[in-house]
Each structure stands twice: as C-alpha cells, then as structure tokens.
C-alpha positions as CSV (number, residue, x, y, z in Angstrom):
1,M,28.2,74.1,20.4
2,E,30.0,72.6,17.2
3,I,29.0,69.3,15.7
4,M,32.3,68.1,14.4
5,R,32.3,65.1,12.0
6,T,35.2,63.0,12.0
7,Y,37.0,60.4,10.0
8,A,40.0,58.4,11.2
9,T,41.9,56.0,10.1
10,L,43.0,53.0,12.8
11,K,46.2,51.2,13.4
12,N,45.2,48.0,14.2
13,L,41.6,47.6,13.4
14,S,41.3,44.3,11.6
15,T,38.8,42.0,13.7
16,L,35.3,41.8,15.1
17,E,36.6,41.7,18.4
18,G,38.6,45.2,17.9
19,K,35.3,46.8,16.7
20,E,33.5,45.6,19.8
21,C,36.2,46.8,21.8
22,I,36.1,50.3,20.3
23,I,32.5,50.5,20.3
24,R,32.2,49.6,24.0
25,N,35.1,52.0,25.2
26,L,33.6,54.8,23.0
27,N,30.3,54.6,24.1
28,R,31.3,55.5,27.8
29,I,32.3,59.0,26.5
30,L,29.4,61.5,26.1
31,D,29.2,64.2,23.5
32,M,30.0,61.8,20.7
33,V,28.4,59.1,18.5
34,I,29.8,56.6,16.4
35,L,28.6,56.5,12.8
36,D,30.6,53.8,10.8
37,L,33.3,51.5,11.7
38,D,34.8,49.5,8.9
39,I,37.2,46.7,9.7
40,E,38.4,46.3,6.0
41,T,39.2,49.7,5.5
42,G,40.3,50.1,9.2
43,T,38.4,53.7,9.7
44,I,36.0,54.9,12.2
45,T,33.4,57.9,11.8
46,F,31.9,59.8,14.6
47,Y,30.4,63.4,15.6
48,V,31.9,65.1,18.4
49,A,30.6,67.9,20.0
50,T,33.7,69.6,21.2
51,K,37.5,69.5,20.2
52,R,37.8,68.2,24.4
53,T,35.6,65.4,23.5
54,L,38.0,64.9,20.3
55,E,41.2,64.6,22.4
56,K,39.4,62.1,25.0
57,V,38.3,60.2,21.8
58,K,42.1,59.9,20.8
59,R,43.3,59.2,24.2
60,E,40.8,56.6,24.8
61,L,41.9,54.9,21.1
62,N,45.3,55.0,21.8
63,C,44.7,53.4,25.3
64,I,43.5,50.5,23.9
65,G,45.6,49.7,21.3
66,F,44.0,51.6,18.2
67,P,45.7,54.8,17.7
68,I,44.7,57.1,14.9
69,L,47.1,57.0,12.0
70,N,44.9,59.9,9.8
71,L,42.2,62.1,11.0
72,K,40.1,64.5,9.1
73,V,37.8,66.8,11.0
74,Q,34.9,68.6,9.1
75,N,33.2,71.3,10.9
76,K,29.7,70.8,10.4
77,K,28.8,74.6,10.5
78,N,31.0,75.9,8.0
79,K,32.1,72.6,6.3
80,R,36.0,73.6,6.5
81,E,37.5,70.6,6.7
82,Y,41.1,69.9,8.8
83,S,43.4,66.8,8.4
84,S,46.5,65.8,10.6
85,F,48.5,63.0,10.2
86,Y,50.1,61.1,13.1
C-alpha cells in the first residue's frame, strides 16, 4: 500500500459550517485520514492509501460544493511530489 500525503486548495471553504460538512462527508471514506483543514487558507491536508481513494475524495468534495482548485500529492515512499491544477 502506498500512503500519499495530499495537499489541496478548495473552492468555497470559508466557514465553520463548510469545514464541518467536509469532515462529516470525508470521514465516510475508508483509507483516508484528514490531517488539517484550514478555513483561513481554504486548504486541506490528508493521507490517502490509494489513487482510487484519492479519486473518491475528489468526487465527494466536488459533490458537496468544495471542488479542488489546486492539488499536490506526495508519495511517502519516495518523497516525490506531483501537482495538478484544475
């Protein structure tokens, strides 16, 4: 299993209610752990176990109204970093 530390900038994240909504919905996804969710910067940091789990997280965030604007994925095994912009 490949653990990936992921950093994302989210659209529309500016309230405590939004933060709670994200936590509630993402906690349903197995193989992922939220490390930090910052309202001031609109960012989330989390671990995912697989690329498939990452896709689930991206889909869920989009469905609940917090699409990812910028994504950085760091493979813990070899510390390579991958970035993509939406």
